[in-house]
N, C-alpha and C positions, 0 to 999 in steps of 0.2 A: 516316387515309393506308391503302391498299390494297396488300399486297404478293403477288401470285398471290391465293390462296385465304385469305392469311392478314390480318386486319385488325389494324391498329396504330393505337392512339389515345392520348389523353391519359392513360387510366388505367394502360395499359401502361409510357408514361414513368413515373409517380408509384410502379407497383409496382417498376421497374428501381431506380427512385432509391433507395426503403426500402431494398432487398435490399444494394445499395450502401454505404449509410450502416451497413445492421447489419454487414455484413462488416469494413468498416473500422474501427468500433470495437471490435469483436471481436478483428481484429488488432491494434488498438491495446492493449488490455487483455492480451493476452497474450505481448506483444512482450518480450523479455529475461528471461520465465520459463520455470521448466519445464515448462511447458504447451506450449511451442513442440515440445521434445522428445516429449512426448506424441501432439501430431497427428501428427508424421512417422510416429511407430509405428502410428497407427491407418490413417495412410495406406497403410502399407506391408501390412496387414492385409487392406484394401481391394484391395491391387493381388493379392495372393496370391489371396483369391476370386473374382477376376476371371480370374484365369491358371488357376486349377481350373476355374471354369466353360467357359472357353475351349477346354482341353485334355480335359475330360470325366473330370475326377479327383472322381469321385462321393462318395468319403467325406471328401476334403478341403474341397468344396464343402458336404457336408451339416453339418460341423463348425463351419465359419466362417457357413452359412446361421443356424444357431442362435444363434451369437454376435451375427448383427446383428439378431434379433429381438428381442432385448433392451436394444437399443443406447443407446434411452433412458437407462435405468437405468444402464449402463456410463459412461455418458458423465455423468449427476449425479456419481456417484462418481467420476470421475477429475477433475471439474474442478470439484468443490465450493467451494473456495477462490476459482477465479476468478469462478465462478456469482455466489456470496455477494457479492466484493467489486464484482461488474459491476452489481448489483442495489442494492448502496448507493450506489454512486455515480450511478446514474439517478435518485436521489433528490435530487441537487444541483442547484440552479438556477443555471446559467452565467451567466444575466442578472445576479443580485444582487451587488452590487460590494461588498467588505468593506474597512475600512481595513488596509493592508497593514503589514506589519513594518517599522520603519525599523532605521536602524545601531546606534540605542542599546538596541535589543532583541536583535541579534544580540552585540552586546560584551557584554551582560548574562550571555546564554547561554554564550558563550564563557569568560566569568570564572567564571562560576558551576561551569562543568564542570571547569576545571581549579584551582579552590579545591578542589573534592571529590578530586580527583586527588593533590594535592599532600597533602591531609590523610590519605589514604589509605582514603577513605570510597567505598562504592560509590553508583551513582545510574541513576537511569533517568528521563529529560524526554521525554515524548511533546509535539511540536509539531502542532497540528492544523492542518489545509490545508482542502481541499475537502469531504472527507468528516466529517461532523459525529461526535463521539464522546461526545456525552453518554449515551447507553445505558451508557457504561462508568462514568460518574461513583455510580452506584449502590452497586457494590463498595467504594468508598471514602469520602472525607471532600470533601465540597462546600464550596468558598468563594472567595472572591476576594482576590487579593493581588498587587502588582507582582512583576515578574519582575527579582530583584534576588539579588546573591550570596549577601547575609547572610541573605534570608529562606530560597534554596534549601537553603544549608548548615545552617539550623535544621531544616528538613524531614528532612534526609537524615542529621543526627548519628544515629550508632547509639543512643545513648540516648535520642533522640524518640521519642514513641508511632508518628509516622507515617512512620519513617523505609523501612518495607517497602514494597514495590509501585512506583508509577510516579506522577509528578507529570505534571499535563496543563496545558498552556499554550494557552489559548484563543485565536483570534486575535482581531482589532480590538479597539477601545477607542482611547483616547487616543495611546497609546502603541505600537499597533500589536500588543498582547497582554499577558495577564495570566494569572497561573495560576488555573486555575480549579477543580482537585480535586487529590487527594493520597490517597496509599496505594490506587491504584487497581489492581486486578487486570488484567491482561492475558491476552490467549488466547496458550496457547505455539505456538511453530512445529510443523510434522509432525516424528513421530519419523524420525530419519536425515537431518533437513534441517542440523544442526550436528553440528561435533566432537565428541567425548564432553567433550573440555577446557573448552568453553564452560559457562557456568552457567545458571541460571535467568533471569537478567535479559539474559542474549544472547538464549535461546528467545524469551522473552517479546516482546522489542523485533522481532524476526524474524517472531514469530505475528501482530503486530498490522500490522507492515508488509505482509502477504500479503494482508489485509484492507480496508486503507484506503491512502490516500494520506499520511498522516501520516510526519513526521520522527522518529527516536526516536535519542536521542543516550543512550549508553549509557557508563558509568564501572565499568570493572572493579573491586571491591575487591581482588582476591588479586594481580593484576598490574600495576593501575593503567592499563591499556590505555584508549583512548577511541575508541570506534566510532560510526557513524552507521548506522542500518539504514534503506532504503527499497525500496519494490516487492518484498519477498522476500529482498531483498539485504545482508550486512553489509560494510562498508568495512572496509579496512584499518587498522591502529593509525595516529590522525591526531596532529598538533602542533595548537598555538595557529594558525598561519597556515592550515594545511590544514584544519581546521573552521570558522574563519570564512570563508574562501573556499566551502567547500560550502555552508554555510548562506546566505550571500548569496547563490550561484548559483541555490540551491532555492526561496528564500523571495522575495527581492526582485526577482529576473527574473521566476519564476512571476508573482507579482503585477501587476509592471508587465504582463505579456502579457495578463492577464485583464483590466484595466483598458482597455487598446486594445479588447480583443475587445468590452467592454460599450460603448465610445464608438461603434463602427459599429453596433452593435445598433440597429433599429428601435423 
C-alpha cells in the first residue's frame, strides 16, 4: 500500500503490532504498582524539558539534557524490580496447563493458617502460581509433603528446626498442590515499603510479591493478624471467610481462566 511518498506493507503492520503488544504488557506489569507514579514523574520531567527547549531556557535544557543522556541507567535503577519481575514472567509458558488448586487445598490452607494464629505462632506460606520459585529452594530444605494443617503446624512450631523462613506450596499434583520446601529465605521488600511496625515476615512476603505472581499468607506472631501479599500489596487483616474468598478468587478463578485460554490455543 502506498500513501503519498510513504509505503505501507506487511512489515509495518507486524512492527506496529509488536510495539502494541510490548506496550500492553508493560502497562499490565506496572498497573497498580508504584511504577505508575514513577512513570508520571518521568513524564513531568520530559514535559519540563520540552517547555525549556520551547522557551529557550538554556540552563534548564542543559540540566535535563544531561539527565536524559543517562536515561537508560536511570530507568534500570528506578524500575529494577519491575524489569526483573517482567523477565521472570517472560519465561513462563502460557500454553502449559497445570492441574489447578481445588477446594480441599484452599480449605487446608485456611485451616492451617488459623491453626497457627490460634496457637500464637507466626507463619509464612507461599503459594506458587505462574512464576516458578524453584530458585528459592536452595536457601531452604526441599521435600514433598501434603498440604495439611498438622504438617504445617509441625513445620512452624517454634521448637521445630524449620520454623524460620517460608514454606512453599508448589502447584500441580493430584490435590492441586503440595509442600515443596520449607525454611526458605525470601527477598525483603524495599526500605520504606512498609511501616516500621511490620516485621521481617511481612517484609519478606511483600518482597517476593514484588518479584513474582505468588500469593503469600502471613501470620503475625506478635498480633495474630492474617494478611495476604500479592503484586507488591499487603492486605488488611483477614478472617476465615475473607481469606477463603481471596484464595478462591485468586487461585481457582485464575486457573479456570488459564484453562480456557489453553483450550482455544492452537
